[in-house]
Backbone as numpy.savetxt, mean C-alpha at the origin, in Angstrom:
# Nx Ny Nz CAx CAy CAz Cx Cy Cz
-2.18 22.12 -6.05 -1.52 20.93 -6.61 -0.72 20.22 -5.56
0.03 20.98 -4.70 0.89 20.31 -3.73 0.07 19.62 -2.72
-1.18 19.90 -2.51 -2.01 19.21 -1.53 -2.71 18.08 -2.07
-2.64 17.84 -3.42 -3.37 16.70 -4.03 -2.71 15.35 -3.62
-1.36 15.31 -3.65 -0.66 14.03 -3.35 -0.98 13.54 -1.93
-0.84 14.45 -0.85 -1.17 13.92 0.48 -2.66 13.51 0.58
-3.52 14.15 -0.13 -5.02 13.81 -0.09 -5.17 12.43 -0.70
-4.55 12.15 -1.80 -4.69 10.88 -2.45 -4.09 9.80 -1.58
-2.87 10.10 -1.01 -2.26 9.08 -0.16 -3.14 8.74 1.10
-3.72 9.79 1.66 -4.64 9.52 2.85 -5.82 8.74 2.51
-6.38 9.02 1.38 -7.56 8.22 0.89 -7.13 6.79 0.63
-5.96 6.56 0.06 -5.46 5.22 -0.13 -5.25 4.47 1.16
-4.71 5.17 2.15 -4.47 4.53 3.46 -5.75 4.20 4.09
-6.75 4.98 4.04 -8.03 4.79 4.67 -8.78 3.63 3.94
-8.56 3.44 2.58 -9.24 2.37 1.83 -8.59 1.04 2.03
-7.32 1.03 2.26 -6.62 -0.30 2.49 -6.90 -0.76 3.84
-7.49 -1.91 3.97 -7.85 -2.46 5.26 -7.00 -3.79 5.43
-6.80 -4.21 6.65 -6.04 -5.46 6.87 -6.74 -6.60 6.28
-8.02 -6.65 6.25 -8.75 -7.82 5.66 -8.58 -7.90 4.17
-8.36 -6.69 3.54 -8.16 -6.67 2.08 -6.79 -7.31 1.77
-5.77 -7.06 2.54 -4.45 -7.57 2.35 -4.53 -9.10 2.51
-5.25 -9.57 3.54 -5.35 -11.00 3.75 -6.10 -11.68 2.61
-7.16 -10.99 2.06 -7.85 -11.56 0.94 -6.98 -11.64 -0.32
-6.19 -10.62 -0.57 -5.30 -10.65 -1.72 -4.26 -11.75 -1.52
-3.71 -11.95 -0.32 -2.75 -12.98 -0.10 -3.35 -14.29 -0.26
-4.61 -14.52 0.21 -5.27 -15.85 0.09 -5.58 -16.19 -1.31
-6.00 -15.20 -2.10 -6.26 -15.43 -3.48 -5.02 -15.74 -4.29
-3.95 -15.16 -3.96 -2.68 -15.34 -4.71 -1.95 -16.64 -4.35
-2.27 -17.21 -3.22 -1.59 -18.42 -2.75 -1.92 -19.56 -3.68
-3.07 -19.53 -4.34 -3.41 -20.62 -5.24 -2.49 -20.67 -6.43
-1.92 -19.54 -6.81 -1.02 -19.55 -7.97 0.41 -19.80 -7.60
0.69 -20.05 -6.30 2.04 -20.40 -5.89 2.84 -19.15 -5.37
2.21 -18.03 -5.39 2.80 -16.79 -4.77 1.94 -16.29 -3.67
2.63 -15.63 -2.71 1.89 -15.00 -1.66 2.07 -13.44 -1.86
0.97 -12.72 -1.86 1.07 -11.28 -2.03 0.51 -10.59 -0.80
1.09 -9.36 -0.54 0.60 -8.59 0.60 0.86 -7.12 0.27
0.18 -6.25 1.01 0.42 -4.82 0.82 1.49 -4.41 1.84
2.51 -3.72 1.43 3.60 -3.25 2.33 3.74 -1.75 2.17
4.01 -1.10 3.23 4.22 0.33 3.31 5.70 0.65 3.02
5.94 1.52 2.01 7.26 1.99 1.74 7.33 3.51 1.91
8.32 3.93 2.64 8.47 5.40 2.92 9.76 5.95 2.45
9.81 7.20 2.08 11.02 7.90 1.78 10.86 9.38 2.16
11.94 10.08 2.26 11.94 11.49 2.61 12.01 12.36 1.36
11.23 13.38 1.26 11.31 14.26 0.09 11.01 15.69 0.63
12.03 16.54 0.50 11.98 17.87 0.97 11.59 17.96 2.42
12.21 17.16 3.28 11.99 17.13 4.74 10.58 16.68 5.05
9.89 15.97 4.18 8.61 15.37 4.41 8.69 13.88 4.23
8.07 13.13 5.12 8.06 11.66 5.00 6.88 11.28 4.06
7.20 10.64 2.94 6.16 10.23 2.01 6.09 8.73 2.12
4.88 8.20 2.37 4.67 6.74 2.47 3.60 6.33 1.45
3.88 5.20 0.82 2.90 4.66 -0.14 2.76 3.14 0.13
1.64 2.55 -0.19 1.44 1.13 -0.03 1.62 0.46 -1.45
2.44 -0.56 -1.49 2.69 -1.32 -2.65 2.34 -2.75 -2.45
1.95 -3.38 -3.57 1.65 -4.89 -3.57 2.96 -5.64 -3.79
3.27 -6.50 -2.85 4.56 -7.27 -2.93 4.11 -8.78 -3.04
4.60 -9.42 -4.08 4.30 -10.85 -4.28 5.70 -11.60 -4.33
5.73 -12.71 -3.53 6.92 -13.53 -3.49 6.51 -14.99 -3.71
C-alpha cells in the first residue's frame, strides 16, 4: 500500500506533458481564465511528495 502512492504519482508525472498544459491553457483562455498545471511539493515523513494541480486565474 505504501508503494501505491509513488507509483500513481510517477504515472501522473509521465502522463502530463508540456503540450497538454499549453492545450489546457489555450482552451481556457476563451472563457476569460488562463489555466496551467503547476507542481506543488511538501515534505511528509522526510520524503518529498510532489503533485501536479490545475491552477486557473
